LOLO-171533 format. One record per residue (C-alpha): residue number from 1; x, y, z. Coordinates in steps of 0.001 Angstrom, whole numbers. Layout:
! LOLO-171533
SITE   num      east     north        up
SITE   NUM         X         Y         Z
...
//
This chain:
! LOLO-171533
SITE   num      east     north        up
SITE     1    218425     68995     64552
SITE     2    215822     69356     62121
SITE     3    214445     72707     61118
SITE     4    211127     73622     59615
SITE     5    210579     72646     56147
SITE     6    207192     71624     56022
SITE     7    205321     70860     52622
SITE     8    201959     72038     51972
SITE     9    199136     69495     51723
SITE    10    198219     67210     49882
SITE    11    201625     65787     49557
SITE    12    202837     64736     45903
SITE    13    203954     61265     46817
SITE    14    202063     58125     46811
SITE    15    201467     57094     50326
SITE    16    199306     54068     49553
SITE    17    202133     51627     49786
SITE    18    201466     47766     49556
SITE    19    202301     47586     53542
SITE    20    199989     50232     54098
SITE    21    196947     49129     52137
SITE    22    197518     45599     53692
SITE    23    197221     47215     57102
SITE    24    193886     48993     56385
SITE    25    191265     46374     56394
SITE    26    191768     45104     59886
SITE    27    191765     48620     61226
SITE    28    188629     49600     59536
SITE    29    186980     46300     60628
SITE    30    187720     47145     64349
SITE    31    186424     50639     64012
SITE    32    183268     49393     62130
SITE    33    182735     46955     65219
SITE    34    183308     49582     67737
SITE    35    180885     51931     66144
SITE    36    178301     49278     65844
SITE    37    178756     48397     69628
SITE    38    178413     52158     70725
SITE    39    175033     52282     69261
SITE    40    173642     49574     71589
SITE    41    174569     51954     74698
SITE    42    171277     53560     75916
SITE    43    173061     56519     77397
SITE    44    176039     57525     75441
SITE    45    177195     59981     77962
SITE    46    178346     57013     80093
SITE    47    181045     56260     77504
SITE    48    181927     60008     76808
SITE    49    182577     60369     80574
SITE    50    184132     57137     81582
SITE    51    186265     56482     78558
SITE    52    186973     60380     78218
SITE    53    188261     60726     81645
SITE    54    190664     57740     80769
SITE    55    191810     59311     77501
SITE    56    192251     62838     79533
SITE    57    194456     61151     82026
SITE    58    196520     59167     79527
SITE    59    196977     62112     77031
SITE    60    198124     64374     80001
SITE    61    200468     61673     81184
SITE    62    202386     62127     77871
SITE    63    202937     65567     78473
SITE    64    204229     64714     82151
SITE    65    200904     65869     83727
SITE    66    200473     62954     85970
SITE    67    197291     62364     88294
SITE    68    195693     59275     89969
SITE    69    192399     57689     88935
SITE    70    191292     58653     92547
SITE    71    192394     62246     92157
SITE    72    190800     62368     88761
SITE    73    187425     61288     89933
SITE    74    187365     63272     93018
SITE    75    188217     66556     91039
SITE    76    185070     65750     88859
SITE    77    182872     66174     92085
SITE    78    184089     69908     92230
SITE    79    184464     69922     95770
SITE    80    185858     73139     97312
SITE    81    188023     70872     99532
SITE    82    189826     69092     96641
SITE    83    191305     71053     93830
SITE    84    194827     69660     92948
SITE    85    196572     71589     90017
SITE    86    197126     68320     87893
SITE    87    193676     67018     88045
SITE    88    192422     70401     87097
SITE    89    194459     70237     84072
SITE    90    193167     66712     83243
SITE    91    189497     68089     83821
SITE    92    190492     70878     81270
SITE    93    191034     68306     78691
SITE    94    187920     66348     79001
SITE    95    186108     69974     78856
SITE    96    188221     70601     75723
SITE    97    187437     67297     74037
SITE    98    183713     67719     74776
SITE    99    183651     71028     73299
SITE   100    185283     70249     70124
SITE   101    182612     67214     69815
SITE   102    179870     69679     70199
SITE   103    181143     72219     67562
SITE   104    181966     69760     64941
SITE   105    178562     68029     65350
SITE   106    176930     71689     64944
SITE   107    179251     72678     62090
SITE   108    180070     69624     60256
SITE   109    183680     71111     60030
SITE   110    186845     71028     61907
SITE   111    188183     74609     61365
SITE   112    191043     76574     62842
SITE   113    188494     78510     64927
SITE   114    187372     75195     66505
SITE   115    191034     74063     67006
SITE   116    191511     77609     68810
SITE   117    188540     76922     71102
SITE   118    189785     73385     71884
SITE   119    193132     74809     72849
SITE   120    191635     77759     74798
SITE   121    189656     75324     77060
SITE   122    192536     73036     77351
SITE   123    195110     75615     78463
SITE   124    192557     77923     80042
SITE   125    193923     81044     78198
SITE   126    193338     82972     75016
SITE   127    197086     82743     73857
SITE   128    196045     81587     70273
SITE   129    198558     80686     67603
SITE   130    202343     81479     68490
SITE   131    203302     85006     67535
SITE   132    206865     85022     69145
SITE   133    209935     83210     67887
SITE   134    211945     80957     70160
SITE   135    209768     77646     70295
SITE   136    211880     74409     69869
SITE   137    211340     70859     70552
SITE   138    214050     69310     72722
SITE   139    215068     65801     73882
SITE   140    213686     65568     77469
SITE   141    216764     63424     78574
SITE   142    219458     65569     77097
SITE   143    218253     68937     76327
SITE   144    219442     68584     72782
SITE   145    217048     70755     70232
SITE   146    215648     68016     67976
SITE   147    213363     70016     65835
SITE   148    212523     73535     65229
SITE   149    208952     74348     64211
SITE   150    207911     77381     61986
SITE   151    208890     80729     63794
SITE   152    207037     83361     61788
SITE   153    203441     84005     62693
SITE   154    202564     84614     58872
SITE   155    204041     81234     58200
SITE   156    202274     79262     60969
SITE   157    198874     81062     59720
SITE   158    199457     80008     56163
SITE   159    200437     76352     57101
SITE   160    197215     76183     59475
SITE   161    194981     77603     56702
SITE   162    196380     74930     54422
SITE   163    195979     72301     57047
SITE   164    192223     73423     57560
SITE   165    191470     72945     53995
SITE   166    193002     69550     53921
SITE   167    191101     68371     56820
SITE   168    187675     69551     55242
SITE   169    188030     69275     51565
SITE   170    187853     65466     50685
SITE   171    188451     66433     47197
SITE   172    192012     67509     47821
SITE   173    193494     64101     48023
SITE   174    191766     60714     47223
SITE   175    193037     58463     49944
SITE   176    191928     56329     52966
SITE   177    190895     58435     55870
SITE   178    193309     56762     58219
SITE   179    196224     57801     56106
SITE   180    194903     61170     56038
SITE   181    194499     61105     59862
SITE   182    198144     60272     60025
SITE   183    199153     63049     57807
SITE   184    197095     65628     59627
SITE   185    198651     64400     62878
SITE   186    202119     64914     61904
SITE   187    201332     68270     60070
SITE   188    199572     69665     63040
SITE   189    202264     68450     65579
SITE   190    205166     69748     63252
SITE   191    203674     73368     62785
SITE   192    203381     73151     66534
SITE   193    200908     76278     66278
SITE   194    200619     76866     70046
SITE   195    202853     77865     72916
SITE   196    201502     74947     74970
SITE   197    198967     72145     74570
SITE   198    200071     70944     70936
SITE   199    200359     67395     71844
SITE   200    196965     66988     73724
SITE   201    195204     69238     71206
SITE   202    196550     67089     68185
SITE   203    195361     63873     69935
SITE   204    191695     65518     70172
SITE   205    191935     66155     66537
SITE   206    192754     62562     65541
SITE   207    189342     61412     67193
SITE   208    187217     64379     65864
SITE   209    188709     63591     62292
SITE   210    187510     60087     62656
SITE   211    183913     61369     63655
SITE   212    183947     63775     60758
SITE   213    184672     60923     58476
SITE   214    181746     58896     59991
SITE   215    184091     56311     61173
SITE   216    182806     56960     64667
SITE   217    179944     58455     66233
SITE   218    181401     59328     69523
SITE   219    184677     60661     70827
SITE   220    185612     57434     72427
SITE   221    188657     56008     70295
SITE   222    191482     57391     71914
SITE   223    195510     56570     71120
SITE   224    196909     58009     74036
SITE   225    197384     54683     75886
SITE   226    198921     53324     72715
SITE   227    201265     56248     72476
SITE   228    202210     55711     76154
SITE   229    203093     52054     75548
SITE   230    205131     52870     72246
SITE   231    206283     56345     73159
SITE   232    209626     55833     71678
SITE   233    208463     54645     68304
SITE   234    205973     57401     68238
SITE   235    208561     60120     68463
SITE   236    211093     58052     66428
SITE   237    208658     57811     63381
SITE   238    207617     61300     63561
SITE   239    211339     62421     63376
SITE   240    211869     60161     60601
SITE   241    209321     62002     58407
SITE   242    210930     65427     59314
SITE   243    214576     64207     58709
SITE   244    214166     61906     55792
SITE   245    210526     62243     54346
SITE   246    210087     58549     55303
SITE   247    206337     58212     55809
SITE   248    205283     54340     55673
SITE   249    206653     53564     59196
SITE   250    204575     56580     60648
SITE   251    201491     55819     58846
SITE   252    201782     52061     59596
SITE   253    202144     53030     63441
SITE   254    199033     55167     63490
SITE   255    196995     52670     61612
SITE   256    198172     49780     64029
SITE   257    197255     52266     66855
SITE   258    193693     52649     65621
SITE   259    193425     48932     65228
SITE   260    194694     47969     68631
SITE   261    192944     50899     70479
SITE   262    189555     50057     68881
SITE   263    189925     46269     69835
SITE   264    190804     47173     73513
SITE   265    188059     49787     73631
SITE   266    185496     46948     72413
SITE   267    186500     44655     75210
SITE   268    186270     47396     77789
SITE   269    182653     48491     76623
SITE   270    181610     44797     76643
SITE   271    182797     44691     80199
SITE   272    181148     47967     81153
SITE   273    177762     46549     79717
SITE   274    178098     43291     81709
SITE   275    178764     45218     84915
SITE   276    175711     47521     84081
SITE   277    173502     44515     83421
SITE   278    174560     42838     86893
SITE   279    173835     46244     88527
SITE   280    170560     46433     86770
SITE   281    169440     43038     88031
SITE   282    170561     43951     91667
SITE   283    168932     47193     91670
SITE   284    165602     46397     90089
SITE   285    165122     43156     92273
SITE   286    166069     44816     95579
SITE   287    165160     48379     95526
SITE   288    161696     50054     94899
SITE   289    163524     53167     93838
SITE   290    165392     51571     90673
SITE   291    165300     53420     87618
SITE   292    167365     53584     84406
SITE   293    168159     57054     85168
SITE   294    169755     55902     88450
SITE   295    171640     53116     86797
SITE   296    172970     55446     84130
SITE   297    174240     58058     86993
SITE   298    176181     55306     88694
SITE   299    177983     54576     85480
SITE   300    178369     57870     84103
SITE   301    180136     59025     87436
SITE   302    182492     56423     88859
SITE   303    182386     58858     91820
SITE   304    178958     60199     92378
SITE   305    177372     62672     94847
SITE   306    173983     63798     96051
SITE   307    173925     66968     93514
SITE   308    174519     64341     90476
SITE   309    171617     62294     91415
SITE   310    169546     65369     91981
SITE   311    170052     66715     88477
SITE   312    169968     63172     86763
SITE   313    166755     61979     88528
SITE   314    164983     65084     88973
SITE   315    164469     64225     92791
SITE   316    164970     66206     95889
SITE   317    168194     66341     97951
SITE   318    166829     64474    100788
SITE   319    165533     61689     98248
SITE   320    168914     61417     96572
SITE   321    170509     61230     99939
SITE   322    168453     58258    100918
SITE   323    169161     56242     97737
SITE   324    172664     56678     97921
SITE   325    173063     55828    101568
SITE   326    170892     52922    101141
SITE   327    173086     51510     98299
SITE   328    176112     52468    100468
SITE   329    174582     50402    103596
SITE   330    174159     47350    101263
SITE   331    177636     47659     99888
SITE   332    176427     48562     96259
SITE   333    178572     51697     96884
SITE   334    181356     52945     99183
SITE   335    180640     56067    101091
SITE   336    183493     58660    101680
SITE   337    183859     62020    102988
SITE   338    185849     64929    101532
SITE   339    185628     67993    103410
SITE   340    182010     68727    104456
SITE   341    180703     66598    101478
SITE   342    180073     63135    100924
SITE   343    180607     60950     97657
SITE   344    179871     57379     96789
SITE   345    182124     55099     94661
SITE   346    180955     52540     92271
SITE   347    183905     50254     93345
SITE   348    183450     47623     90589
SITE   349    183250     50275     87733
SITE   350    186378     51941     89388
SITE   351    188395     48516     89359
SITE   352    187356     47876     85910
SITE   353    188629     51314     84574
SITE   354    191801     51416     86584
SITE   355    193219     48005     85818
SITE   356    194204     48612     82203
//
């Protein structure tokens, strides 16, 4: 078992080892390509919604909050007839992610107040930083305590204040931002400042930090799928830092995660663009009611409904229903019923997003 003995940031050791410096260029190249590709998408809410929902599902799955893609997209419809708890928690995640993105765009900083607001939306409570002792991290299989984070509220506050300054003051440590991201993630997860939601909040902080550093413009580079694939390594390398102060493997793991995730996201966005172009030609060639706003709606919401089209296109309910029903008749969409409401599935987009 490791007990808390966290060091204030910046660290006094050299983390830019030969292996770390060799790993950085490929990750930065992938990030730059992704950033450029994102700028070619006319309505960027398409990426925030579709990829954000994927991240929400994956990040929640790490914490054993499991939902299906079908339930997740149904819950976005907000029908009274369908409100599963797990999908609601995943929806909270995407809301928290969007909240954090809005706040850092507005403030140009990632403060403790913003982190508190993210966690508040995520957990749907105002518990704030831990005030009571008793929190420990256990081996899920054996129940053995493997790490005890800070227990004293004043110590948690002191460490979080130090972390806040480290995140926002670039003069504190002159090193590559991907190295800093790895340090920030380790420090936050080790402080473990909340009663619940630390892992998910920490993964939101990762992408928001990359945006702060102008390595990305949208919150769409998500490491959760990479962590799921390499979950044992993720926890093992975290613990090696706590137990033995061995940083290199942890930093390399995070840099590799950024590189691989950026490359996978690039491939997925190219496929989304190709599918959008295919739909655009079909809609424009066959339907007088084609518009870019309609196309955007069908890709922003893998499961759409009349109200979404009314809001996005500014048309009446009757007109929106006519559009969607015609597309369903022609097999462009699949019409389904849930309770007293209808919804319409973009099958090809659904297949693209769920076959990862």
